[in-house]
C-alpha positions, -999 to +999 in steps of 0.1 A: -760-499+035-763-461+034-759-457+067-719-474+068-713-456+040-722-420+064-700-433+087-670-441+059-677-408+054-672-384+080-641-403+085-625-399+061-637-357+064-624-357+098-591-375+093-586-352+059-596-319+084-570-337+109-541-336+082-552-298+072-547-290+107-516-304+110-500-294+079-516-252+098-498-263+121-461-272+108-468-240+086-464-221+119-435-237+134-413-235+104-422-196+102-420-196+143-383-212+135-373-191+111-389-161+124-366-165+158-338-172+136-338-146+107-298-147+097-272-166+112-234-154+111-199-162+118-175-143+123-140-136+136-147-095+140-140-075+173-174-065+194-171-031+189-174-038+153-202-062+151-228-046+173-234-014+157-238-031+119-261-056+133-280-032+150-280-012+122-294-035+104-318-048+124-338-015+134-339-015+091-357-047+084-368-064+114-348-095+112-333-117+143-296-118+137-275-146+156-238-146+158-212-169+167-180-155+178-143-168+170-112-170+154-114-174+116-094-204+111-127-219+141-151-202+122-141-223+084-139-254+108-174-252+117-188-244+087-166-275+068-178-294+093-215-282+089-217-286+052-240-315+044-258-297+069-252-259+070-264-240+102-243-204+095-259-181+063-223-158+063-188-162+075-184-126+080-147-121+082-111-138+071-088-115+044-089-127+010-055-144+010-073-169+042-106-180+025-096-180-013-086-219-008-121-226+007-143-212-016-162-246-019-183-237+010-199-202-004-224-192-026-212-173-057-231-135-052-223-104-067-233-074-043-254-043-058-226-024-046-201-039-071-196-012-096-188+011-062-158-013-053-120-004-061-108-024-094-082-040-070-110-054-047-135-065-070-153-099-064-142-119-090-142-149-078-176-147-072-179-163-038-157-135-018-172-099-016-143-072+000-157-058+031-131-036+040-094-027+038-068-039+061-027-029+069-010-056+091+008-031+115+026-029+146+010-018+177+034-007+207+027-003+244+045+028+245+048+027+283+070-002+282+087+005+257+113+029+268+140+036+248+134+013+222+133+024+187+106+000+168+103+007+127+097-023+114+102-063+118+138-061+120+137-036+153+118-069+170+143-086+170+160-072+204+171-092+228+153-067+254+116-080+239+128-118+242+090-132+258+073-096+253+062-103+219+025-107+208+017-126+182-013-160+180-012-190+157-016-185+119-037-215+117-067-200+138-063-159+133-064-143+093-041-116+105-017-141+119-018-152+086-013-120+061+012-110+092+034-143+080+026-132+048+040-099+054+072-110+071+081-136+045+079-113+016+089-078+031+122-096+050+125-116+019+130-088+002+103-099-021+112-135-020+093-156+005+115-181+009+144-158+017+122-147+042+125-178+067+159-175+081+136-142+098+109-163+110+132-186+125+144-157+148+113-138+158+097-178+172+132-177+191+121-137+204+082-153+208+099-169+236+072-200+238+043-174+234+023-181+204-016-165+215-047-179+203-064-152+185-057-119+178-080-110+204-057-117+229-026-099+213-038-061+209-055-064+247-027-087+261+000-055+252-031-028+254-030-048+295+010-043+293+014-080+291+034-073+259+052-048+244+049-053+211+023-068+189+017-082+148-018-067+150-045-052+115-050-018+120-082-008+132-077-030+164-049-002+177-061+021+161-096+021+184-074+016+212-059+051+202-093+066+195-102+055+235-067+074+252-049+041+255-011+046+254-007+026+220+014+035+192+012+024+153+037+010+131+039+006+098+066-009+086+094+002+077+100-030+052+068-033+038+035-030+049+013-057+034-031-042+028-051-072+020-091-069+025-112-087+045-141-109+030-182-115+039-196-145+021-226-162+018-225-198+029-228-225+001-272-243+011-272-212+036-306-217+057-314-177+053-302-169+016-324-139+006-317-129+044-280-132+037-275-113+005-298-088+017-269-080+045-239-082+025-256-052+001-261-035+034-223-043+047-212-027+013-235+000+011-226+038+012-238+037+047-218+011+062-191+020+042-185+053+053-194+043+091-167+022+086-142+047+079-152+076+102-162+057+135-153+021+136-112+029+122-115+011+093-105+014+051-139+010+030-135-003-004-159+019-014-144+044-046-168+063-035-163+068+007-134+093+019-106+077+040-102+077+073-087+110+081-072+095+117-051+065+097-016+071+079-026+070+034-019+041+023+007+062-004+026+074+028+035+037+036+055+009+014+029-012+001+046-046-010+030-066-039+023-103-033+020-130-066-017-139-048-018-176-066+010-182-045+001-173-015-033-194-021-017-225-029+004-224-003-013-216+030-012-251+049+021-259+040+035-221+054+012-226+080+033-257+093+062-246+088+056-221+109+042-242+133+067-269+131+094-242+135+081-224+164+074-263+180+117-271+171+125-233+183+108-239+218+108-271+230+129-284+261 
């Protein structure tokens, strides 16, 4: 009897030991998984912006970052499709106008730097931390423009420019959507419903060309495939700084200058690391790097504006109805696509 009890005890002890080591091994595997993928960022930002900032953060923290790039619309769709089992921790791109209708995809988080953010750029919603201030602009290839003078949207409607205008689908690009809003308000004299006549004319002059990303816009103009592009400021400014034959035009009819955002994905796998990154991106050092090295405008009151860019005081800044554009986003984008499609049918 005692012999049987001894065997049972030894068997039970062996099971306990195996379970313990199995649990320890599971813990080690989990640790290794987290270690190899400490933060996953989805972004539409140019690689020239991403690389130095990611390198700095990894150096400071020792964390390993995985970056998935694509258009803002594509990244939002990806986050939406993964919302039951999130992969991304952060969406780092997208204008306020583009992201606000999708706020339900993001965590409520207020950065520790929020006290230093301009009043107009405060994260009042809780989910949308402002990262930088981005005016919409026209980008001109000075080798190709010749004697054509372009000071604003109206000048783009020139028969000599038909088929030579670079613009991308506002469904996939937040910068293109910002330009759509800009055109509706500027060419509608403050009433976006009056701006659709201009959109119809622009679609005719696009001559069937609707690009797939903002990258294709600024690269297309820089490479000489197009004479003029509707794009965001820092993409063109970086090319000018690199010596490209590019000119920046701030539309005389009015310029929309809105912030882009950095947001933590709801139920992010690495939420604490994501919060660290948001604080890093809005910190004084990074925001200063934006203005001194990356041709962007900071959202912080204690950071000087870029010295090589036109001051906002010199632009005709548009004031828009925020709630209206958030509510009308889907309708306006679909209306643009319908107009473009019907205009360019054979």
